[in-house]
N, C-alpha and C positions, 0 to 999 in steps of 0.2 A: 504494500500500500504506500502510495506517495501522496502526502497532503501536508501542507505547511501548518495546519491548525492542530495543535496538540489535543484540544478537546475532541475534535473529530476522530483523530487517529486513536486516541485512548478509548473512546466509546466503541468504535468499530473493532479495534483489536480485541477488546474484552469480549464482545459479542461473538466474534469469529472463533476465538479460542474456546469459548463455552460450547460452540458447535463442533469442536474437535479439529479445527483447522490450525495449521502452523502459520504464523503471521510474522512478516518482517516489515518494518516501517522505516521510511525515509521522509525527510521534510523539505527537500528541495530538488529541483530538476537535475542538477549535476549528479547528485547521489542516485536519483532514479535511473538516469542513463547508465551509470556504471553497474548498479545492481542488476538491472534488466539484462545487461549484456553478459554478465558472468554467472547468473543464477537462474535455474529453470523454475518457472512458476506456472501453475495451472490457470490462475486468474490474477489479474493485476488491477487494483483499484487506483486510478490515477486522477488527481485533481488537475483541472485545466489551468488554474492560476498558481503555479509553483514559482517560488523565487529562483533566480539563477537562469533556468531554462524553462519556458512555459511547457505545460503538460502536452499541448498539441504538438509542439516541436519534439518533445520526447517521443511521442507516438509516431511522428513522421520518421524519426531516426530508427525506431525499432522495427519498422516495416521490413527492412532488409534482413533483420535477425529473426523473422517469423514470430515476433512477439505481439504484433498488432492485433491479431485475432483473439487475444486473451485479455484485452484491456476493456474494463468498464470505466468510461470517463465520468467524472463527477465534477459538477460546477454549480456555482451560485448564479451563474448567468445561463438561463435555459431558453434563450430566444431560438427561433427556428434555425437561424444561420449557424449558431454554435452547435446545435444538435446535429444538423446535417453535415457540417464540417467534421465533427468528431467521428460520425459513423462512416462517412465517405473516406476519411483518412485511414480507417481500419479498426476502430473500436467496435466491440461486439454489442455494446449497450451504452446508454447515457442515462445518468441519474442526476436529477436536479436537487440541489441543496436548498433548503433543509429537506431531509428525506426521512422516511419511516425506516428504522433499522430492520424491523421484521421483513419489510418488503425488499430491502437491499439484500438481506440474507437469503430470501427466497430466490432472488435473481442469481446470486452466486451459486446456489444449489442447482438451479436450472442450467446454468452455463457448465457446471461441472458434470452434470448428467449428460449433456450434449457432448462434452469432451470424452466421457467414458463410452458413449455410444459410438463415437467415431473410431476409437481405438479397438473396440470389439468387432466392428464390421470388417 
């Protein structure tokens, strides 16, 4: 998960850990870039407005590393163009902030089921 807001990362990390997931957190775009390039992740929660390197730029760079299809973009700006840009760039989903944690967790589970279905086929 990459988000600059410790309140968001703390809440989400606790919820994901309670669901049984392993969670790694970074707080800026540069760390997100390096973590994404060196560690395999099933799903990545990525904030659009990261300091250092914007989340959308991180997503664009990850495309060549086959990470883009694992990214759920999160943003406090959820206008049509932001959603379309995120999805067209390669994110698998877009979640507007503030969000309901239970809905976000359900989306993560759905994406993981889809990933599992792909590996079984």
